[in-house]
N, C-alpha and C positions, 0 to 999 in steps of 0.2 A: 571856565575849565572844570571847577569843582562840580557844578551842576551837570556838565557833560559826562564827567567821570561817574557820578552817581547814577545817571541814566544808563550808562553802559553796563555798570555792575548789576543794576536792576534788570536790564534786558537779558544779561547772561544768566542771572538767577532764574528768571522766568523760563528761559529755554531749557535749563537743566531740569527744572521742575516738570516741564512738559515732557521732556525726554524720559524722565523717571516714571511719570504716569503712563507714558506710552509703553515702556518696557514692562511695567507692571500689568498693563492690560494684555499685552502679548503673552506674558508668562501665565496670566490667569486663563487666557483663552486656550493656550497650549495644554495647561493642566486640566482644563475642562474637557478638551478633546480626548486627552489620554484617559481621563476618568470614564468618559462615555464609551471609549473603545474597549475598556476592560470590564464594563458591566456585562453580566451574563446576557447574551442575546442581543446586545447593542453593537454599534460600531460598524455596521455593514454599509459599504459604499455601493452606489448604483452599479449593477452588473456583477457584483461579487457572487450572489446566489446562483446566477445563471452559469458562471464559470465553474462553480463547485458542481453543479448538476451535469454540465457537459463533459468536464474532465472525468467525473465519476462514471458517466455513461461510457466513455472510452475504456475505462477500467472494466465495465460490464462486458464489453466485447472481448477483452483480453481473457478474463476469467471464463467466459463462455467458450472460448477456444480451447482452453486447458481442460475444462470440465467435460466438454463433448468428447475429447480424446480419451479422458479418463473412463468414461462409460464404454467406449469402443475397444479399449485395450484388451479385455478378456477375450473378446470375439476375434480380434486381430491375431492374438497369440495362438488361439485355437486353430485358425486358418493357416497360419504360417508355421505352426508346431515349434513355438519358441517359449522358453521358460521365463519366469519373472526375474531371474538373475540377469538374463540378457537384456530384458527391458530396463532393468535398473541401471545397467551399464550405459545404455543409450541415453536414458533420461538424465542420469547423473552427469555424464560428459557434456550433454547439451546445457544442463543447468549451470555448470561451472563456467562455460564459455559465455553464456548469456549474462550471468551475474558479473563477470569481470568486465563485460562491455558496458555495464551500467556506470562504471567508473569514468566513462567518457563524457558523462552528462555535463560536467563543469567546463568542458573544453569545446563544446559545440554551441556556444552562446549566439553565434551568428545565425543559427537556425531557430526559427520560432517554434513554440510549443505546438501550434497548429500543424506545421510541416512535419515535425517529428512524430506526433501521435497519428496524424493522418496516414503517413507512409507506413507506420507500424501496422495499422489495421488492414491496409491493403495487402501487405506482406503476409499476414497471418491467413488471409483468405486464400492466397496462392498456395500456402503451405497445406491447408486443408484439402484443396482441390488435388494437389499432387499426391497426398496421402491416400485419398479416396480411389485413385486409379493405380496405386502401386501393386505390382505383381508379386512382390516379396518384401521381406523385412529390410533389405538393403535400401531400396528407394523410400520405403516408409520411414525408416530411421533417418535418412537424409532429409526428407521433408520435415520431420519433427525438429531436427537440428536447425534447419533453415528458419522454421517458425520461431525458435528461441533467439536466433541471431537478429531477427528483425523486430522482436517484441520487447527489447530492452528499455526503450525510452519511457514506458508508462510509469513505472514506479518513481525513478528519480526526477524525471522532468515534470510529470504530473504533480507529484508531491511538492516540488519546488514552486511550481506555478501557483498552487493554492496557498501555501504558507507565505509566499511573498505578497499575495493579495490580501490575505486575512491573517497577519502574524499573531494577533492577540487571541485568535480562536484556533490555535494549532491543533489541539486535541480533537476538537469537533470536526474541522474540515478534513483532517487526515482520517478520522473515523468514517466520515461520509464517503471519502474516496474509497476506503476499504469496503464500505457497505455497497457502493456501486459495483465493485468487483464481485461481491458476494451475490448480487442480483443475477449476474451472469452464471454463477455457480448454481443458483436456484433454477433458472429457466432452462439452461442448456441440457442438463441431464434428462429432464422430463421430455423435452422435444426429441433428443437423440434416442432415448430408450424406446419411445413409441415408434419411431421410424425403423430402428433396428428390429423391433419385434415383428414388423410387417414386411419390411423390405431388405433388411440387412445393414451392416455397418458402413458399406461404401456409399449408398444413397444418403445415409445419415450425415456423413462427413461432407458430402457435396452440398447438401442442403444448408448445413451450417456455414459453408464457404460463401454461398450466395447471400445468406442473411448478414454475414460479416461485411460484405461489400456494401450492401444497402445501408447498414448502420453506420459505417465509417463516413458516409457523406455528412452526417451531422457534425462530426469532429472537424472536418475540413471547413465547414461553413460557420461554425459557432464559437470556436475557441479564439479569444481575442486577448491582447495585452491590456493592462489597466488604462492606457491612454487612448484606447480605440475610439471612445466617444468623442474626445477632443479632436482627434484626427479627422473624423467624419464631418465635424462642424467647421473644420479649417480654422480653429481658434488660434490666435497668435500667442495666447497665454496658456499656461497649464490649467487644466480643468480642476475643479474642486476635488474630484475623485482622485486625481493623481497627487494633488497636494496632500490629501489625507493619507494616501498610501505611503508617501515618502515620510510623513510625520510619524506613522506608527511602525514602519518597518525598520529593523535594526540595520546599521551600516554593515556592508558586506566587504570589509577590507582586511579581515583577519587572516592569519595563516592557517590553512587546513591542517598541515602536519603538526603544528603546535597545538591546535585544538584537539587533534586525535590523541595527543599525549595525556590529556586530562583523564584523571582516574574514572570519572563518571562516564566519559565517552568509551573508554576501554571496557568498562563493565557492561554497558549496553550492547556493544558489539560482541563481547564474549557470550552474553546471554542469548543473543540472536543466533550465534553459531551453534550453540548447544540445543536451544529449543527448536532449531530447524527440523529436528526429527519429527515434530508434531505440527509442522507448519501447514496451514490450510491449503493455500495455493502451492501445490507441489506434492508433498508426501500424502496428505489426506485425500486430495483430489484423485490421486492414483490408486491408493491402496484400500480406501473404503469401498469403492465399487468392486475392486478385485476380491476383497474379503467376502462380500455378499454373493458374488458369482462363483468364485473358485472355492471359497471356504464353506459357504452355506448352501451352494447350489440353487440360488434363487433365480426366478425368471427375470427377463429384461424389464418388464413392466414393474415388478416388485422392486427391483433395484432402483428404477427411476423414481418411484414414490419415496423410498427410504433415503436416497441421496437428496431428494427434494426436502425432506424433513431436516436433514443436516443444514441445508442451504437456508431454510426459513429461520433457523436459529442464528445462522451466520449473518442474516440480513438485519436482525434487530440488535444483536449483541454489541457490535462495534459502536453504533450510534449512542447507545446508553452509556457504554464504557467511556467513550470520548467526552461526553458531557460531564460525567462524574469526575473524570481526570482533570478537566478544566476547573472544576469546582473544588475538589478535595485533594488534588495532587496526583501525579502519575504513579508514584511508587506504591502507595497502598492499593490502588486499583489493579496495578500490574501484578503484585504479589497475590492478590485474591484470585486473579484469573489463572495464574500458574497452578495454584492448588486445586481449584475447581476443575480446570481443564484436564489435569492429570487424572483426577477421579473419574471424569466423564470418559476418557480414553480407555481406562481399565474396565469400566462398566460396559462399554460398547461390545467388548469381546468376551465378557463373562456372564452375560444375562441369558444366554441360550439362543435359540433360533426363532423365537416368537416374533413375528414382524412388528406387532404393536409395541412390544417392549423395546425392541431394537430401534424403532422409530422414535420413541421417547428419549432413549439414550443418545440417539443420533442428533436430536434437537439440542440436547445439552452439550454435545461435542461442538455443535455449530455456535452456540451462544458463547461458550467459554474458550474453546481452543482457537477459534477464528478471531477472537477479539484482542488477543495479546499483541499481535503484530502492530496495529495502528497506535496503541498506547506506548509500546516500546519505541516506535518511530517518533512519536511526539516528544518523549523524554530525550531522545537523541537530539532532536531539533532544539530543545531547550538548552542543552549543554553545549551546543555548537553555535550559539548566538554570536554574530559578528563575522561569520564565515558565509561566503556565497552559497545560497541554498542548493543550487544544482550540484556544486562540488561536494557539499556536505552529504546530500542524499545519494549522489553517485558513489561516494566512498562507503556509505552505510550499506547500500545494497550489494556493492561489489564484494565487500569483505564478508558480511554476514551470510549472504546467499550463496557465494561461491563455496564456502566451507559447508554451509547447510545443505547444498545440493548433493554432497557426498552421502548424506543420509539416505537419499533415494536408492543409491547403489547398495549401501550397506544393508538397508532393510530388505531389499530384494533378495540378498543372499540369506538373511535371517529367515525370511518366509520360505525360501526354497529348501534350506537345510534344517530348519526347526519347525516353525509354525507361524500362522498369522497372529495368534495370541501373544507369542513371544515378541513379535514386532511391535504390537500396540502397547505392551507393557514397557518396552524400550522407549517408545514415544513419551509415555507418561513419566518415566524416570528422567527424561531430558528436561521436562517442564519443572520438575522439582529442583534439579541442579541449577537451571536457569534462575529460578526464584531465589535460591540461595546466593547466587552471584549478585543479583539486583539488591537483595536485602542487606548484604554485607558491604558492598563496594559502591553502590549508586546512591549516595546521599543527595536528596533533592533539596538543594539550597539555591538561593539567588546568587550568592557569591560562590563562584565555581572554584574547584580545587586547581591551583596553579599547575601549569604544564610541568610534567616530570615528577609530580608528587603522587 
């Protein structure tokens, strides 16, 4: 009996030791995976880079849609004999509705990213085609509003898709998402202005509609969920890709309303509402071409070149900013962008009418003014950890952009009643105020401020 008892104790001791060693190995492996995931440039799972590229390309289509219309607006208004105040009312109303619709992102989980983004891009093509054949401002305005109603998924759904796949590189993937959009802002004005110069604004919009249909095919065929590879292989077990995604992604079971009460979340949303006056996709995409045409009386081709200079700056700025924010923190990078962006906006309308100098200042506007959005968005994502990504980004865009859309209307009245210069100085002032909000209230810490404080 004594020997049997000793053997039993010895066996249990060996099992405990083995279990302890096993747990230690699992813990060590997990720590190693986390460490690798957080190393700069590491932690990419198979297919992640493709998804960043494809979803960002969908953003290219959306920005191209807005940018093409931005170049066409001065010529449309001249044909229809409409003021910028009326245009501001149409765009502001459409922007508010579109922004509020983005709040639905968290409640359409049963629809895939592929379906939502693919449907969006087809809808924008239809909007452009209707706008191109419009006999007056009523149908044109209706087409523009329809385009806003169908294009809401890109920001919240696309952003959620990317941050859920690569949560440890939020700043970088969101910056790449923005860069993809800015690629559309780069290419569309150049194409549109050339066609307008030779054929008019209607053929230009119809051409962009056809290109949007062709480009949207890529979205339908290439956007996939993280477990797409394992499904294709009919694997009975989870793929390593999905295991790693689950390991690195934060649990999404937190309360959205409680998270929105955090001081940092309120600060980021407040800054977004204020800085909306100088937002790239929206205000600047509309009023930079308008200033060059109606304010400086430049030709369509010159406008196309100068808007392209802005877009070139916007193409490189977000990527660099996103990388720096992942490395050095969101807050210092964001504060720098607000100050430099404000200076660039003032300089754009105070350097005179020399196309070369305006092109240089336009490039600076693109680098700094277009880069604050993805960094602010990444900061918001940081402080909303534990909340479903679609719900978080839906709330982010619905709140910040609905109020921000009012800036389009307000600035339209400023331009009509005062001047373009006054409007751009107002944009610059909004950046300074937004920077103060971030600097004072958005403390970038791992431990978040409790709800209600």
